[in-house]
N, C-alpha and C positions, 0 to 999 in steps of 0.2 A: 434845871439849867441845860440848855441845849448845847450839844458839841458836834462839830462839822465832821462828816465822814470823809475819807480819802477821796471818794468820788464826788466831784462838785456837783453833780446833778442829785445827789442823794441827801436828804435831811432826815436825821434821826433824832428822837429824844432818848436820853440816856436810860431813863426808866421804862421806856416802851420795850415790850417783848417782840413786837412784830414790826418789821422795817416798813417804811412808808416813802419810797422815793417819789415824790409827787410832781418832780419837775423833769421826768424823763420824756424824751422826744422819741415816741415809739417807732415811727417810720425809718428812723436811722438804723433800728435793729431788724425790723420785719418789713421787708420792701415789697411784699406782694399780698394781695387779697386772696385767701383761701376760697376757691370755688369748686374743688372737685378732689378726687382721689389722686390725680396726677401731680397736683401741687402740694399734696399733704407732707411728703416727707422733707421737702425744702422749708416749707413754712414750719413745721415742728422744729427743725434744727435751728431756725432763727429764733423762734419763740423761747426755747430752752436757753439759748445763749442770752437773751434779754433777762429771762427770770434769774438764771444762775448768777449773772454778773450783778444783780442788785438783791441777792439773798432772799429771792422770793420764790424759789423752786418748791419749798415746803408746802405752798398752798396748793399745788397740783399732785405731789407725790404722796400726801397724807401725812407729813410730819407736823404741819401746822393744823391740827384738828379743831373743828369748830367747838368752842366752849360749851358744855351742857349747862345752860343758864338755869334750867329748872331743878336739875339734881343738885347742882352746886348750891343753889339758894336754900335747899332744904337741909344741907349738911352744915351750914354756916349759922352762926349765932350773932346777933348784934347787927344793928343797922350799918355799922362801919364796913363789916365784912361783906355784906350783901352788896353795898355801894361799890366795894373794890371789885367784886366779881362782875358786876355790871359794867364797870368801866373797862375791865379786862376783855369782856365780850364785845364791847364797843370798839375797842381797838383792833380786834381780830376782823370785825365785820368791815372796818375801815379799810384795812390792807387787802382783804379778800375782794372787796369791791373793786379796788384798783387793779388787781390782776385780772378779774373778770372783765373790767372795762378794756384792759389791753387786748384780751383774746377777742371779745366781741368786736372791737374796733378794726381787728385785722381780718375779718370775714367779709365776703362779698354779701350784697344785700339778699340773695337767694339763700346762701348757706346760713346767714343770720336769721332769716325767717324760719327755715327748717329747724335749727337748734332751739330757738326760743319757743316755737310752738310745741316742740317735742318735750322740752323740759317743763314747760308749764302744763303740759297735758298729764305728765306723769305725777307732778307734786300738787297740782291743782292750785298753785299759787307762784308768785315771782320770786320767792325766796330760795333760789338755788345758788349754789357756790361756784366758785372758779373750778373746783375740782369736778363738778357736775358737768360744766361746759367742757372741760378738757376730756373727760371720760367719754362724753357723747360724740365728740369729734373723732376720737379714737375708734369708737364703734362704727361711726359712718365711713370714715375714710381710711382706717389704719389698715396695715398689711394683714392678710387673712392668716393669722397664727392661731391654730385650733389647739385646744379649745379656749375660747374667750367668752366671757359673759359681760353683759353690762353692769354698770356700778350698782344697780338696784339688787344683785344677787352676789356681791362681792364677798360677803361672809361665807357663802357656800364654797367659794373657790379654796378656801382654807382646808376644806375637808377633800383630801386626794381621792377618796373613794367616789365622791359626788362628781369630781371633775372627770374621773374615768367612766362613770355611768353616762354621763352627758356625751362623752366622746363615743362610747359604744352605742348609744341611742341614735347619734347622728348617722354613723356608718350602717346600722342595721336598718334605718328608716330608708336611707338611699338605696339599699339593697332590696328593700321590700320584704324583709325576713320577719314576718310577724311573730313567730314563735319566740324569737330573741327579743323582739321589741316588748312583747308582752311580759316576758321574764323580767327585763329591766323595769318596767313600769310597776309591777307587781311588788318589786322590792321596796317601793315607796320612798326611795331617796330622791327621785326626780319625778316630774310629771310631764304630760305632753305638751303644756303651755310654757315649760321652761325654755329660755333661750339658748340655743345650742350652736350657733354660728357667730361671726364676728359682726354680721350686720343685723344680729337680733331676730334671726329666723327660729321659729319652734319646729318642733317634729311634724306639726300640720303643714307649715309652709314647705318643708323639705319633701314631704310625701306628695303634695300636690305638684311641686315642680319636677320631681323625678320619677314618679310612678303613676301609672295609669290603672292600676288594679283597683276595681271598685271596691271589692270586699276588703282590701287592706285599708283603704281610707275610711270606710264606714266603721271598721272595728276601732281605728284610731280615734274617731270622733266619740265614740262611746266612752273612750277613757278621759275625756274632759272633766274636770272637777264640777261639781254640782253648782257651785256659786259663781262659776265663770261663764260669760257669754261669749259665744263664738265672734261676735262683733268686736269684743275687747282684745282678742289675739292678734296682735300687730307686730311688725318688725320695726327696725330703726327708721325705715322709709314711711311708716305708717300704713304699710300695706297689710291687708287681712289675707288670709288664704285664698279668698275669692279673687283678690287683685292678682295673686300669683297665678292662679289658674287662667285668668284672662290675658296675662302677659305672655304665657307659653302656649295658649290655645288648647288647654286641657278642658274640653267641653264636658266630658263626662264628670270630672270632678267639679266642675262649675254647677252642674245639675244637682250634685249631691249636697254641696254647700248651701246653695240656695233653698233647698228643701229643708235644711236644718234651720235656716234664719233668713227670712226674706229681707230683713233690715239691711243685710250686708250688700245688697244690690245698690244701695244709696250711699255707702260708706265711701269717704274720700280719704286719700292718702295725704301726705304732707304737701304735695303738689297740687292738691284739689282734685285730683283724678278720680273718677268712678271706675269700677270694673268694666263697664260697657265702653267707656272711652278708651281705656287701655287695650281692650281686645280690638277695637277699630284701628287704633294708631299702630298696633303691631300686626295688622292685616290678618287677623283671625276671624274672617267673616262668619264662619259656621258658629263659633263661640258666641260672637256678638248677636247672632240670630237667637240663639238659645237664651241669652240674657234679656234680649227685648220680649221674648215670649213670656218669660218669667215676670218681667215688669208689667206686662199687660193684665196678668192676674192679680196684681196688687190693688187693693181697693182704697189705699190712701191716696186720694187725688192730690193732696198738698204736696206729698213727697215727689210724685210724679210731675207736677207743675214746676216744682223747683228744678228737676232734672232737665226738663225740655224748655226752659225759658231763661231769659237774660243772656249774659255774654257766654256763660258756660253752655247753655243750651245751643247756642249759634256755634260755638267751637266743636260740638259733638257732631252737629250736621256737617260742618266744614271737614272734619276728619273723615267722615263716610264718603263724602264727595271726593275727597282727594285720593281714595283708595280706588276711585273709578267704579265702584259698585253702586250704580245708580238705581238698580232694582232695590237693594236694601236701603239706599238713602230715601227712596220714596216711601217705603215702609215706615222708616223713622219719622219722616215728615208729618205722618198722620197724627202723631202725638203733639204737635206744635199748634198753639193757639195763636202765636204772633212771632215775629222775627225782631231781634233786637238791633241789628245793624245791616249793612251791606254786605257783610262777610260771606253770606251763603251765596248771593247772586254772584260775587266776584269769584268764589270758589268754583262755580259752574262755568264762568267764563274761562277760568285758567285750565280746566280739567275737561272741557268739552271734547268729545271724541270726533275725530275726523269723519267726512262724509263715508258711509257705509260702502259705496260702490266706486270710491275714487282709486284711479290707477296713477295718480301723479300727473305729471305733465303730458303723458301719452295716453290719457284716458279716452279720447275720442279719436278715431283712426280716420285716415283718408282726408284730413282737413289741412294738410301742410300749405296748400296754396291759397288758404283763405285770407292771408295778410297781403294780398297784391296791392292793396291801395297805398302801402308805405314802401314798396320795393321798386327799384328801377326797372321799367318794363323790359328792357332788353335782356336783363338777366334772366328772367323767367322764360322769356320767348326762345332764347337761342342758346343758353348754356345749362340753366339749372333744371329745366323740366324733366329732363331724362333721369337725373340724379334723384330728383325728388320723387318721381314715380317708382324707381327702385326702393327707395326709403319707405315709401308707402307700403309696398308689398312686404318688406322685411318687418315693419312695424305692425301690420296686421297679423302676420305669422307670429311675431313674438307675443302680442296681446292674446292670441288664441291660446297659446301654450301657457300663458300666465293665468288666463282664466280657468283652465283645467286645474292648474295647481292650487289656486286659492279658493276654489269653490267651497271645500269644506269649512273654511274659516268665515266666508262672507255671511252666513246665517248668524254666527255668534256676534260679528261686528254690527250687523244690522239690528239685532236686539238691543246691544248696548246702546247704539245710537238712537233707537227709538225710546228707550227708557230715559236717557238723557233729555230728550225733547219733552217727554211728559213731565220730568222732574222740573225743567226749566218754566214750563207753563204753570205748574202747580205752586211753584215758589212765588211767580209773579202774581197768580191769583190770590195767594195768601197775603201778600204785600197790599194788594189793592183792596182786599177785603177787610183788613184789620187796621188801616191807616187812613188818615184824611188826605185828600188829594193835594193838599199844601205841602205835605211831607214826603211826597213820592220821591222828590229829586235826591233825597238823602239815601235812598236805596239804589237807584239806578245810575247815577252819575258816574261813580267810579267803576261799576261793572261794565257800562257800555263801553267805556275807554279801554278797559282791560280786554274785552272781547275784540275790540278793534286792534289792539297790539297783538293778539293771538291769531288774528285773521279769521275769527269764528263768526262768519257772516249770519249764520242761522241764529245765533245768540242775539246779535244786534237786531235782526229782524223780528224776533219774538219780543224783545224788550220794547221796541217801538210800537209793536202791536198792541201791547198792554198799556204802554205809556207814550202816547203820540208826542208828548212834549219833550220826550228824551233826545230827540234830534236837535234841539238847541242846547243841550246841556254841554259844558265845556270845562277845561281844567283851568288852573290859575293863569295859564299863558294865552288863553283865549282859543285853544284848539278845540273844536268839536270833533265828532267822530269821522267825519270826511277829511278834515285837515290831519287829524291824527293818523288816518290811514295812509295819507301821502308821506307822513314823516316815517312811519314804520313799514312801509312798502306792503301794506295788507291789500292786495288786488281784489280779493273778494269782497271785502267791505267797500272798497271805493267803487266797484262796479254797481253798488246799490244806487250810486248817483244817477246811473242811467235809467233807472226805474222811476225816478222823480219827474214831476210834471214841471210847473213853474217854480217850484222850490229850489231846483237845482241851479237856477239863474243867479241866486244870491251868491254862490260859491265862485262866480266868475270874477267878482270884485271883493270878495270877503278877505279881511285881514285880521291878524292876530294883534296882540298887545305890542309887538315890535314892528308893527306895519309890514309884516311878511305876508305876501298872498300865497296862493296855492302853488304857484311856480317856484317861489322862493324856498318853500318847504320841500318841493320835490327835488330842488337843486342841493339839498343837504345830502351828506353821505349816508347811505343806508345803515341801519343798525348791523352790527357784526354778525349777530345770529341769522340774519336775513341773507347777507353777502355770502356767508359760509356755505349756504345750501347750493350755491353756484359754483361749479368747478372752473378754475381758472380765472385770472385776474382780467383776461380779455373779455370773457363772457360776463363777468361782473360789470365792468365798465359799459358794456353793451346794455345790459339789463338797466343800469342807471340812466343811460341816454334814452332808452325806451320809456322810461316814467317821465323824464324831462319833456320829452317830445309830446307825449300823450297830454300832459298837463298844459303845454304850450298851444295846443290845438283847442283846448277847452276854454281856458281863461280869455278875458277880453284883450284885444290887441294892445291897448294902452298899458295893460298891467305887465306886458312882457319886458318893457323897458322901465317899469316904475321901480323907484328905489325904496329900500326899507329903512328903519332907523340908523342903520350902520352906513347909509348911503352907498348901498350896493344894489345893483340889478340882479335879477335871477341868474343871468349868464355869469356874472362875476361870482356870485355865490358858488355855482357849480364848478368853476375853474379852480376856485381856491380849495374847496372841500375835496375834489377828486384829483388833485395834484399828484399826490403819492400813488393813487390807484392807477392813473394813467401810466406812470413810470413803471409800475409793476406789470401793467398789461403788455407794454412794450417789451420788457424783459421776457415775459411768458411767450410772446408771439415769436420773438427772435430765436429763443432758445429751442422752441418747437420746430421752427422752420429750419435751423441749422442742423438739427437731428435728422430730420427727413431729407434734407438736401444730400447728406452724405449717402443715405439709402438709396436715393433716386439716382445718384452718380454711379454707384456700384452696380445697380441694375442695368443701366445704360451701357456701361463697359461689358457686362456678362452677356447680355443679348446681341450687342453689336458684334462681339466676337463670335458668337454662336452662328450669326447670320452669314459670317465669311466662311467659317469652317463647318460646313454643314454635317450632320450625321452621316456616315458612310463614304464621305468624300465626294468627289466630282469625276466625270469622265475626263481622262487626259487629253483627249483629241478635241472634243466639243465643249468641255468646261460645264457640261450639264450634270446636276447631282444624280448620283446612281439611283436614289430612291424616289425619283421625281414622280413616278406612277403610282407609288404607295399612298394610301390614305392617311397613314400615320404622319407621312412627311408633309402632306398638306396641313394637317393639324399643327405640326411643328411650325411651319413657315408662317401660318396666320397667327398663331399665338406669340411667335417671337417678334413679329411686325407690330402687333397690338402692344406688346410690352414695352418695345422701344419707343414707340410714338408716345404712348401714355407716360412713360418715364420722363421723357424729354419735356413734355406738357407739365408734369409735376414739378420737375427741377426749376423750370422757368417761373412757376407760380411761387415756389418758396424763395428764390432769388429776388422776385419782385417784392416780396414781404420784407426780406432783409434791407432792401433799399428804400422802403416806404417811408414817409414823413411822420407817421404815428401822431397825427392831430386827433383831438377828441373825437370829432365827427366821423373820422375814418373807421372807428371801432363799431359804428352801427351797421354798416353794410359792407364797405370796401374791403377792409381787412378779413373779416369772416368769410366773405365770398371767396377770396384768393385762397384762404386756408381750406375751405370746403372742396374747391376744385382741386387743390394740390393733393389733400388726403385721399379724395375719390380716385383720382387718376392713378395715384400711387397704389391703392388697393387693387386697382384694375391691372395695373402693370405687374405687380407681384403674382396676382392670380394667373396671369397669362404666361409669365415666365415659369411658374410651376408647371403648368400644362404643357408648355413646350418641352420642358425637361422630362416630363412623363412620356411624351410621344418619342423623344430620343431613346429613352429606356426601352421602350417597346420595339423600336426599329433595330436596336442592337441586340437585345436579348429575347424578344418575344416572337421572332419570325417563326421558329419551330415549336413554340410552346405558348398557345393563346391563354393558358390559364395564369400566366405571370401578369395579366392585366388586373387581377384582383388585388394583388399586393401593392401594384402600382397606383391603383384608384384609391385604395386606403391611405397610402403614404402621401398621395397628392392632396387629400382632403385634410390631412392633419394640419399642415402649416396655414391653409386658408381658413380652416375653422379658428386656429388660434388667433390669426390676425383679426378676423370678424369679432372674436370674443374680447380680444384686448384693445383693439383700436376702434373698431366701428362705433361703440358707444360715444366716443368723442365726435364723431362725424354726426351722428344723430343728434347730440346736444347742439352743436353748431347750426345744423340745418333747422332744428325745431325752433331755436332761439332767434335765428336770423329771418327764416321764411315760414316759420309754423304759425299756428294759430295764435292771434294775439291774446295776451292776458287780460286785455281790457275790452270793454264793450258789453252789450246786453247778452245774457245768457239765459236760456229758459229755466236752467236749474236754480238761478237766483230769484226767479220771479215767484213771489209768494205773498204772504200777508203784508210784508213791507211795501211792495209794489201796489197791492190793492189799496193801501191806505194813501200812498203819495201820488198815484197816477190820475 
């Protein structure tokens, strides 16, 4: 007869020895999925509350022990007693399965897989209890309370001497004290394969992870019991000692372990990782090289083929490429007979190194005047040429100094770039050689778009060289690599368009799935990672306008006013997308102009006052300055006049910025030109003011001591150098962006195999 418990969710039979609350809603007690060590404490607290509130805690703390069916059956007589025992055992299994289900149901998918694989690997069957699961989770995620052994050696923990021996073995192994380790092992109470840490590490794991003494490890390996294979010595993560050596980069230990057992090269931990994969993912290239050399000596082709094939094989190569060691990646590629997916080519596109000889936007000197076709002629002829020539000289000097500084690194960068190019070609060749042409697009579609996003024009060229049809590949929105280049502001890839012949004409009217043409896509706001490369909102909107104007010149005139599926023209899209950026550009321009206006006004006040009260005073009768005939006074007068006129010009320019209308198109040339003139004249004014002050110091203090010129010259150079260092880069950015070499158009450095195919 059944009686109801006080808990409405619990239903028990009076004669049952084990509770069975079958209607419990577990998520109301355990609200999170256990996925790692960080969540374990909270998860454990919630789970204990659930079990204790339903009288089920005995299934994990050892009070409700599994009935020994075999021994009990042998000690009972009569069919009735045997039947009672079987019923008793069935009731225990029923309640234990419920607790086990609660625990397993509160684990994440990844943790659940680890636990089940671990327990089935130990017992070689699925008949593990709730306590087995609980103890395994404690071993994996529990706090590092030492000493702690997994449940398989629980009986030994009852012997305090054994627990002490395990603790002594752990500390002695960490210190590399062989005499003490040998003495502990010779006593026979513990062995070298007993688990001595909370995550199931043995003395071998600890030795590999903490000591690089070759002799110590070799002696420890000699103490392994005869019936034990090194491959079977694993911790709770399923890691062998070779896995640990790969993780920490202990190359010498790896060599020793492989010499003992070559099979460990192909062993996988609970996550399916081999030692080679772990060495690569932890950036231990030297260890990975040694492991690969050992793999080369293995004669079992089946194991090697399994390692370098399928998704696992592709992941291994992707890991090597992601570490940017393309030399080792090429060595690894020699073992591959085919590739499983586009992951390898995509990884190359994502990690392809920059051009070896690139100096950024200032790579080519003396070419700031090459964008004259888009500049107002009066600007270059009357105002900007002198400033640009000065900028050219400073730029050349800067690049010469930079060239001397970076020369030692150029060779290394060149070699990395060279191996990356070879790797790219070899991967493309492998894809072409091992696949039918009808399946090529599965390998190059995503990589060519990823290369476009990364602005890796060389990757795009090489892919098109091997697979010419790649120029037609597009994503789900109908964007091929040229349209995608406009969206992602990848100017190097877009410039490949200029190397096409008749093929480029299709892009003049090409539209995507939303009826956006090339100009619509260029009108979108650039990705934040591309905008952040440009300093200042004003320069950012200027670069956006340059992209828009370039696309406007290329596409057909009718496409300029054509509307997309949202009934918007390209100009409407640009205005909507860049509304906030224009506001930010206005704020940046005004704040910059206001700051420099104050500076210019102060300089005007100072130099004007200095012009009236000349150093040394004037003749009371004639009003002529006393030091008129002195050369230093001439320097003072000229410097003071230059400073005054330049400061007034700078002030007027900054005031004109403050009163400007700040329309979108003004950010292209008008506003940057005013800011360039204002900053340049302010620099001239500041320099001339310092020179005038230095001349005054010499007139007052240096007439009788010419050696005072040395400290005056040094002190004069200090503020000028500071101004150039701190403020002149902004002037260079403005001049380069406004009047420098265009980022668009043909460039001989881009002409390669891509151009050879399409021209």
